[in-house]
N, C-alpha and C positions, 0 to 999 in steps of 0.2 A: 428447831425451828425457830429462827430469830424474827422480831418483829420486821427487820426490813424485809427479810424474805416473804412472809406474809403481806406486805405492801405490795411488794413487787407482783406476787400473785393476784392480789386483789385488780392492780392495775391492769393486768395483763387479760384478767377474765373478763373486766368491762370492755377492753378494747375489742374483745374476741366477739362479744356479744353486739357491740355497736356494730362493727364490721358486717357479721352476719346477717342481721336485720338489714343494714343498710344495702348490702348486695341483693339479699331476697327481695327486697322491697323495690329495687331497681328493676329486675328481670321479672317481675311480677309471679313469683313463686306462691302456689295457693298454699291453704291454711293445712292441710294434712301434711305436706313434705316440710314446711316452716316449723311444725311442731318436732316430727321427727329427728332435723337438723339441730333444733333447739333440746332435745333430749339427748341427743349423742354429745353436745358439747357439754351438757352438765354432767352427765357421766366422765367424760374425761376430766373434767375439773374437779370431780369428787374424788377420782384414782389419784389426780396430782396431790391434792390435800391430803388424802390420806397417807399417801407416798412421803409427803413432806413431815407429818408428825409421826410417822412411824407405824403406820396401822397395819402393813403389810410384812412387818417382822417375821411371821411363822411363815409366811407364804412364798419368802423369797422378795427379791427387790424386783419392783416394776419400772425402774430407772430407766429413760430413754438417754442413749448416749451417740 
């Protein structure tokens, strides 16, 4: 994992969080659904980060191609 790839992941994470909050705010999504969506986004981000640093080496690759 290079520093550039980590920086790109950080930029993508910030853009996804901003977009999710903006879209849910525009459509008036309630708090329970907003919380579920944000938790799912965080889980996907954790999987992507673990995949970048090799945390899933023994479980196989979870890369999306």
